[in-house]
C-alpha positions as CSV (number, residue, x, y, z in Angstrom):
1,X,131.8,129.6,145.5
2,X,129.2,128.0,147.9
3,X,126.7,125.6,146.5
4,X,123.6,124.2,148.4
5,X,122.9,120.6,148.4
6,X,119.6,119.0,149.6
7,X,119.2,115.5,151.1
8,X,115.7,114.1,151.8
9,X,114.4,111.7,154.5
10,X,113.2,108.3,153.5
11,X,110.4,106.5,155.1
12,X,110.6,108.6,158.3
13,X,108.7,107.4,161.3
14,X,105.6,109.5,162.0
15,X,106.6,109.7,165.7
16,X,110.0,111.1,164.9
17,X,108.5,113.6,162.5
18,X,106.0,114.8,165.1
19,X,108.9,115.3,167.6
20,X,110.8,117.3,165.0
21,X,107.7,119.3,164.2
22,X,107.2,120.2,167.8
23,X,110.8,121.3,168.1
24,X,110.5,123.4,165.0
25,X,107.3,125.0,166.3
26,X,109.0,126.1,169.5
27,X,112.0,127.5,167.5
28,X,109.5,129.3,165.4
29,X,108.4,131.1,168.6
30,X,112.1,132.0,169.1
31,X,112.2,133.5,165.6
32,X,109.0,135.5,166.2
33,X,110.4,136.9,169.5
34,X,113.6,138.0,167.7
35,X,111.6,139.7,164.9
36,X,109.3,141.4,167.3
37,X,112.1,142.8,169.6
38,X,114.9,143.5,167.2
39,X,113.5,143.9,163.7
40,X,113.6,147.7,164.0
41,X,115.9,150.7,164.1
42,X,116.8,150.1,167.7
43,X,117.6,146.5,167.0
44,X,119.5,144.9,164.1
45,X,119.1,148.2,162.2
46,X,121.1,149.8,164.9
47,X,124.0,147.4,164.5
48,X,122.9,144.8,167.1
49,X,124.5,141.4,166.4
50,X,123.2,137.8,167.1
51,X,125.7,137.4,170.0
52,X,124.5,140.6,171.6
53,X,120.9,139.2,171.5
54,X,122.0,135.9,172.9
55,X,123.8,137.6,175.8
56,X,120.8,139.7,176.6
57,X,118.5,136.6,176.6
58,X,120.9,134.7,178.9
59,X,121.0,137.7,181.3
60,X,117.3,138.3,181.6
61,X,116.2,134.6,181.2
62,X,114.1,135.0,178.1
63,X,115.4,131.7,176.8
64,X,113.6,129.8,179.5
65,X,110.2,130.4,178.0
66,X,110.9,128.3,175.0
67,X,111.9,125.0,176.5
68,X,114.4,124.0,173.9
69,X,118.1,123.1,174.2
70,X,120.6,125.9,174.4
71,X,122.3,125.3,171.1
72,X,119.0,125.1,169.2
73,X,117.7,128.5,170.4
74,X,121.2,130.1,170.0
75,X,121.5,129.0,166.4
76,X,117.9,130.1,165.7
77,X,118.6,133.6,167.2
78,X,121.7,133.9,165.0
79,X,119.8,132.8,161.9
80,X,116.9,135.2,162.6
81,X,119.2,138.1,163.2
82,X,121.0,137.3,159.9
83,X,117.5,137.2,158.1
84,X,116.7,140.7,159.5
85,X,120.0,142.0,158.3
86,X,119.5,140.6,154.9
87,X,116.0,142.2,154.7
88,X,117.6,145.5,155.6
89,X,120.3,145.1,153.0
90,X,117.7,144.3,150.4
91,X,115.7,147.4,151.4
92,X,118.8,149.6,151.0
93,X,119.2,148.6,147.4
94,X,115.8,150.3,146.6
95,X,116.7,153.3,148.7
96,X,119.9,153.8,146.8
97,X,117.8,153.9,143.5
98,X,115.5,156.5,145.1
99,X,118.5,158.6,146.1
100,X,119.9,158.4,142.6
101,X,116.5,159.6,141.2
102,X,116.2,162.4,143.8
103,X,119.4,164.3,143.3
104,X,122.1,164.7,140.7
105,X,124.4,166.7,143.1
106,X,127.5,164.5,143.7
107,X,128.0,165.9,147.2
108,X,124.4,165.5,148.3
109,X,124.3,162.0,146.8
110,X,127.6,161.1,148.6
111,X,126.2,162.4,151.9
112,X,123.0,160.3,151.6
113,X,124.9,157.2,150.6
114,X,127.3,157.6,153.5
115,X,124.5,158.0,156.0
116,X,122.7,155.0,154.6
117,X,125.7,152.7,154.6
118,X,126.6,153.7,158.2
119,X,123.0,153.1,159.4
120,X,122.5,156.8,160.4
121,X,119.5,157.1,158.0
122,X,117.2,157.8,161.0
123,X,118.6,161.4,161.2
124,X,117.6,162.3,157.7
125,X,113.8,162.6,157.0
126,X,114.1,161.5,153.4
127,X,116.2,158.4,154.1
128,X,114.2,157.5,157.1
129,X,111.0,157.6,155.0
130,X,112.4,155.6,152.2
131,X,113.9,152.9,154.5
132,X,110.7,152.5,156.5
133,X,108.7,152.3,153.2
134,X,110.8,149.4,152.1
135,X,111.9,147.8,155.5
136,X,108.7,147.1,157.2
137,X,108.6,145.3,160.5
138,X,107.3,142.0,159.6
139,X,106.1,139.0,161.6
140,X,107.9,135.7,161.4
141,X,106.1,133.0,159.4
142,X,108.8,130.3,159.6
143,X,107.8,127.6,162.0
144,X,109.0,124.5,160.2
145,X,112.9,124.9,160.3
146,X,115.6,123.7,162.6
147,X,119.1,124.9,162.4
148,X,121.7,122.4,163.6
149,X,125.3,123.3,164.3
150,X,128.0,121.3,162.7
151,X,129.3,119.7,165.9
152,X,125.8,118.7,167.2
153,X,124.9,115.9,164.8
154,X,126.5,112.8,163.5
155,X,125.9,110.4,160.6
156,X,126.2,106.7,160.4
157,X,125.8,103.9,157.8
158,X,123.9,100.8,158.7
159,X,124.6,97.3,157.4
160,X,122.3,97.6,154.5
161,X,124.0,100.6,153.1
162,X,121.5,103.3,154.3
163,X,122.8,106.6,155.7
164,X,121.3,107.9,158.9
165,X,121.4,111.4,160.3
166,X,121.2,111.8,164.2
167,X,120.1,115.3,165.4
168,X,119.4,116.6,168.8
169,X,115.8,116.4,170.0
170,X,114.0,118.4,172.8
171,X,115.8,116.6,175.6
172,X,119.5,116.2,176.4
173,X,121.2,113.1,174.9
174,X,118.1,112.3,173.0
175,X,119.0,112.1,169.4
176,X,116.5,111.6,166.6
177,X,117.8,109.4,163.8
178,X,116.6,110.3,160.3
179,X,117.0,107.9,157.4
180,X,118.3,109.7,154.3
181,X,117.8,108.9,150.7
182,X,121.4,109.5,149.8
183,X,124.7,107.9,150.7
184,X,126.6,111.2,150.7
185,X,126.8,112.5,154.3
186,X,125.9,116.2,154.8
187,X,128.5,118.5,156.2
188,X,128.7,121.9,158.1
189,X,125.6,123.6,159.6
190,X,122.4,122.0,158.6
191,X,119.0,123.5,158.0
192,X,116.1,121.0,158.5
193,X,113.0,122.0,156.7
194,X,109.8,119.9,157.5
195,X,107.3,119.7,154.7
196,X,104.4,117.2,154.4
197,X,105.8,114.5,156.6
198,X,109.3,114.7,155.0
199,X,112.4,116.3,156.1
200,X,114.7,118.2,153.8
201,X,118.3,118.6,154.9
202,X,119.9,121.7,153.4
203,X,123.7,122.3,153.7
204,X,126.3,124.2,151.9
205,X,129.7,123.1,150.5
206,X,132.4,124.7,148.5
207,X,132.1,124.2,144.8
208,X,135.7,122.7,144.8
209,X,134.8,120.2,147.5
210,X,132.0,118.4,145.7
211,X,132.1,114.7,146.8
212,X,133.5,112.5,144.2
213,X,131.9,109.2,143.1
214,X,133.8,105.9,143.0
215,X,131.8,105.0,139.9
216,X,134.0,105.5,136.8
217,X,133.1,107.2,133.6
218,X,133.3,105.7,130.1
219,X,135.8,106.4,127.3
220,X,133.8,107.9,124.5
221,X,132.9,111.4,123.4
222,X,129.1,111.6,123.4
223,X,126.8,114.3,122.2
224,X,123.4,114.6,124.0
225,X,120.1,116.4,123.1
226,X,117.6,117.3,125.7
227,X,114.0,116.3,125.3
228,X,110.5,116.2,126.7
229,X,109.5,112.7,126.1
230,X,112.9,111.5,127.2
231,X,115.6,113.3,129.3
232,X,118.5,112.8,126.9
233,X,119.1,111.3,123.5
234,X,122.8,110.6,122.7
235,X,124.7,110.6,119.4
236,X,124.7,106.8,119.4
237,X,120.9,106.8,119.0
238,X,120.2,105.6,122.6
239,X,117.5,107.3,124.6
240,X,117.8,107.8,128.3
241,X,115.1,108.8,130.9
242,X,112.2,107.5,128.6
243,X,109.7,107.8,131.5
244,X,110.2,111.7,131.9
245,X,107.6,112.7,129.3
246,X,104.9,110.5,130.8
247,X,105.6,111.7,134.3
248,X,105.5,115.4,133.3
249,X,102.3,115.0,131.2
250,X,100.5,113.0,133.9
251,X,101.4,115.5,136.5
252,X,100.3,118.4,134.4
253,X,97.0,116.8,133.5
254,X,96.4,116.0,137.2
255,X,97.2,119.6,138.3
256,X,94.8,120.9,135.7
257,X,91.9,118.8,137.0
258,X,92.7,119.4,140.6
259,X,93.0,123.2,140.2
260,X,89.7,123.2,138.4
261,X,88.0,121.4,141.3
262,X,89.7,123.7,143.8
263,X,88.5,126.7,141.9
264,X,84.9,125.4,142.1
265,X,85.2,124.7,145.7
266,X,86.7,128.2,146.4
267,X,83.8,129.8,144.5
268,X,81.3,127.8,146.7
269,X,83.1,129.0,149.8
270,X,83.1,132.7,148.7
271,X,79.4,132.4,147.8
272,X,78.6,131.0,151.3
273,X,80.6,133.7,153.0
274,X,78.8,136.4,151.1
275,X,75.4,134.9,152.1
276,X,76.5,135.0,155.8
277,X,77.2,131.2,156.1
278,X,80.7,131.7,157.4
279,X,80.8,128.2,159.1
280,X,80.3,126.5,155.8
281,X,83.0,128.7,154.1
282,X,85.5,128.0,156.9
283,X,84.8,124.3,156.7
284,X,85.4,124.2,153.1
285,X,88.7,126.1,153.4
286,X,89.9,124.0,156.2
287,X,89.0,120.6,154.8
288,X,89.2,121.0,151.0
289,X,91.5,124.0,150.2
290,X,94.5,123.2,152.3
291,X,98.1,123.0,151.2
292,X,99.7,120.1,153.1
293,X,98.7,117.4,150.8
294,X,99.4,119.5,147.7
295,X,102.9,120.4,148.9
296,X,103.6,116.8,149.8
297,X,102.6,115.6,146.3
298,X,104.6,118.3,144.7
299,X,107.8,117.3,146.6
300,X,107.2,113.7,145.7
301,X,106.8,114.5,141.9
302,X,110.0,116.7,142.0
303,X,111.9,113.9,143.6
304,X,110.7,111.4,141.0
305,X,111.6,113.8,138.1
306,X,115.1,114.4,139.6
307,X,115.7,110.7,140.1
308,X,114.7,110.0,136.5
309,X,116.9,112.8,135.0
310,X,120.0,112.0,137.3
311,X,119.6,108.2,136.3
312,X,119.6,109.2,132.7
313,X,122.7,111.4,133.0
314,X,124.5,108.6,134.9
315,X,123.8,106.2,132.0
316,X,125.3,108.6,129.6
317,X,128.4,109.2,131.7
318,X,128.8,105.4,131.9
319,X,129.6,105.5,128.2
320,X,131.4,108.9,128.0
321,X,134.5,110.7,129.4
322,X,133.4,113.8,127.4
323,X,129.8,114.9,127.2
324,X,128.8,117.5,124.7
325,X,125.6,119.2,125.4
326,X,123.6,122.3,124.2
327,X,123.5,125.3,126.4
328,X,120.5,124.7,128.5
329,X,120.3,128.2,129.9
330,X,118.8,129.5,126.7
331,X,115.1,130.4,126.7
332,X,112.8,127.9,125.1
333,X,111.6,129.5,121.8
334,X,108.2,129.3,120.3
335,X,106.1,128.5,123.3
336,X,103.5,131.3,122.5
337,X,102.6,129.6,119.2
338,X,101.6,126.3,120.9
339,X,98.4,125.2,122.4
340,X,97.4,125.8,126.0
341,X,97.9,122.1,127.0
342,X,101.3,122.0,125.5
343,X,102.3,125.3,127.1
344,X,101.2,124.0,130.5
345,X,103.2,120.8,130.1
346,X,106.3,122.7,128.9
347,X,106.0,124.9,131.9
348,X,106.9,121.9,134.0
349,X,109.8,120.9,131.7
350,X,112.7,120.8,134.1
351,X,115.6,121.6,131.8
352,X,117.2,123.4,134.7
353,X,117.3,120.0,136.6
354,X,118.9,118.5,133.5
355,X,121.6,121.2,133.4
356,X,122.2,120.6,137.1
357,X,122.5,116.8,136.7
358,X,124.9,117.1,133.7
359,X,127.2,119.5,135.7
360,X,127.1,117.6,139.0
361,X,127.3,114.0,137.7
362,X,130.1,114.9,135.3
363,X,132.2,116.7,138.0
364,X,131.7,113.9,140.5
365,X,132.6,111.1,138.1
366,X,135.5,112.8,136.4
367,X,134.1,113.3,132.9
368,X,134.3,116.6,131.0
369,X,131.1,118.6,130.1
370,X,131.4,120.8,127.0
371,X,128.6,123.3,126.2
372,X,128.0,124.3,122.6
373,X,125.7,126.7,120.7
374,X,122.4,124.8,120.0
375,X,121.0,127.0,117.3
376,X,119.6,124.9,114.4
377,X,121.1,121.6,115.7
378,X,117.7,119.9,115.4
379,X,116.9,121.4,111.9
380,X,120.2,120.6,110.0
381,X,120.8,117.2,108.4
382,X,124.1,116.0,109.9
383,X,125.1,114.2,106.7
384,X,124.8,117.0,104.1
385,X,124.4,120.2,106.4
386,X,121.2,121.4,104.7
387,X,118.4,122.8,106.7
388,X,115.7,120.1,106.6
389,X,111.9,120.0,107.3
390,X,111.0,119.1,110.8
391,X,107.8,117.1,111.4
392,X,107.2,115.9,114.9
393,X,110.2,113.6,115.7
394,X,111.3,113.2,112.1
395,X,113.6,115.5,110.2
396,X,113.2,115.2,106.4
397,X,116.3,116.3,104.5
398,X,115.4,118.1,101.3
399,X,118.7,117.3,99.6
400,X,119.7,113.8,100.3
401,X,116.1,112.6,100.8
402,X,116.7,110.8,104.1
403,X,114.4,110.9,107.0
404,X,116.3,111.1,110.3
405,X,115.1,110.7,113.8
406,X,115.2,114.3,114.9
407,X,116.7,113.9,118.4
408,X,119.4,111.5,117.2
409,X,120.2,113.9,114.4
410,X,120.4,116.8,116.8
411,X,122.7,114.9,119.2
412,X,125.1,114.0,116.3
413,X,125.1,117.7,115.3
414,X,125.8,118.8,118.9
415,X,128.8,116.4,119.1
416,X,130.2,117.8,115.8
417,X,129.7,121.4,116.9
418,X,132.2,121.0,119.8
419,X,135.0,121.1,117.2
420,X,133.3,123.7,114.9
421,X,135.8,126.6,114.3
422,X,133.1,129.0,113.1
423,X,130.3,128.6,115.5
424,X,131.1,129.5,119.1
425,X,128.9,129.1,122.2
426,X,127.5,132.7,122.1
427,X,127.4,133.2,118.3
428,X,124.0,134.8,117.4
429,X,121.5,132.4,115.9
430,X,121.3,134.7,112.8
431,X,125.0,134.4,112.2
432,X,124.7,130.6,112.8
433,X,122.0,130.4,110.1
434,X,124.0,132.3,107.7
435,X,127.1,130.1,108.2
436,X,124.9,127.0,107.7
437,X,123.3,128.2,104.5
438,X,126.8,129.1,103.0
439,X,128.1,125.6,103.9
440,X,124.9,124.0,102.2
441,X,125.5,126.0,99.1
442,X,129.1,125.0,98.9
443,X,128.0,121.3,99.4
444,X,125.5,121.5,96.6
445,X,128.0,122.9,94.1
446,X,130.3,119.9,94.8
447,X,127.5,117.3,94.2
448,X,127.5,115.4,90.9
449,X,124.4,115.4,88.7
450,X,121.9,113.0,90.1
451,X,119.5,110.7,88.3
452,X,116.0,112.2,88.3
453,X,114.4,108.8,89.2
454,X,112.8,109.1,92.6
455,X,113.0,105.3,93.4
456,X,116.6,105.4,95.0
457,X,115.6,108.3,97.1
458,X,112.5,106.5,98.5
459,X,114.4,103.3,99.2
460,X,117.2,105.2,101.1
461,X,114.6,107.1,103.0
462,X,112.6,104.0,104.0
463,X,115.7,102.0,104.9
464,X,117.1,104.8,107.0
465,X,113.9,105.5,108.8
466,X,113.6,101.8,109.6
467,X,117.2,101.7,110.8
468,X,116.7,104.7,113.1
469,X,113.5,103.2,114.5
């Protein structure tokens, strides 16, 4: 299986970025030409390949109009032809559904499917109408990408441990060196995407060829609970990534205020346009409603969040050779019952990044990642197994009277669930609750008769809460 990795430029010189942007703009015109000429039935839809397009351009001299190096426009042509073919394949999916709805005759359905798969749909009016309805000839809107072949770039490490990527420019033997924010060198064909003064380097590797880290893992088995205020809380009671909640809340509040101001300015621009003052409307849209600064800030925020989460996971793996975590692919429950501000903040909760960090860091450093069923791990007392009462970051056990820190309690339950014979990863939560209730009942029947005095309970609760804090 192929996985995509992304490396980012770090403190890139504005002059280098301008040179890359000019090259990307010229290659964008190459893409537009490919879409204009061959994004139709007589082009890629008729079986035309990227090599055939390249040979035609070499024969008629079309490539001379773009003033870019040969390998740059050839790779761009190949990539654009692949994009057109992918769009056609996606359109065929909808056409197959339309064919299935149209007829129930097996022979007629087979005839239509055969003509569609062989790209002979132009001879059948129904297929032609359905394909043209879904596969519209579009114009190219990609003017910020550069595709670099694997043998046309090189990487080097300087004396300060920084990795540099050297890619071809607009002139021969004129390499543009890009400082990267990682020490793992990209491999294979690269796709450079220019966004807001920063370069994103996309490349694909096999899942089994993930680069390994020389940083060793620990020797413990640790359970971790995901969180909003902190990225992870482990079963030893230690919190990791404690700045995550503040970063997400600050960004959410900033976006709320910014979008409110943008909506007000958009309303002013629309009012000015309705009154005939198109100059004012265009000025507002150009100077106040752009996307360059917004996209640049979004990229910076995402990078900061990823750094915080990956750093937190690294600190966990420093302690553990086995990391037990809840299945983070589950949908977050109960969001509709929360307030608007909390819903907005949770919408930016990057549990997908946490799942990616746990998988990648564990694999690269040689630790084992175990996923378990997370149902009721934050609501059950890990000491007695009874469903407690959750209040904020506190879990009040109704049986033993102890007040636990909820995230630490959940991490301990997650670690214990790795060896639970009754609760599997995909056990329905209704079944999990019934199992926990049965265990709690059996635990109650084994308890001796307790003194009715409330004093020991309060003392134990207070001392436990103090210890957890």
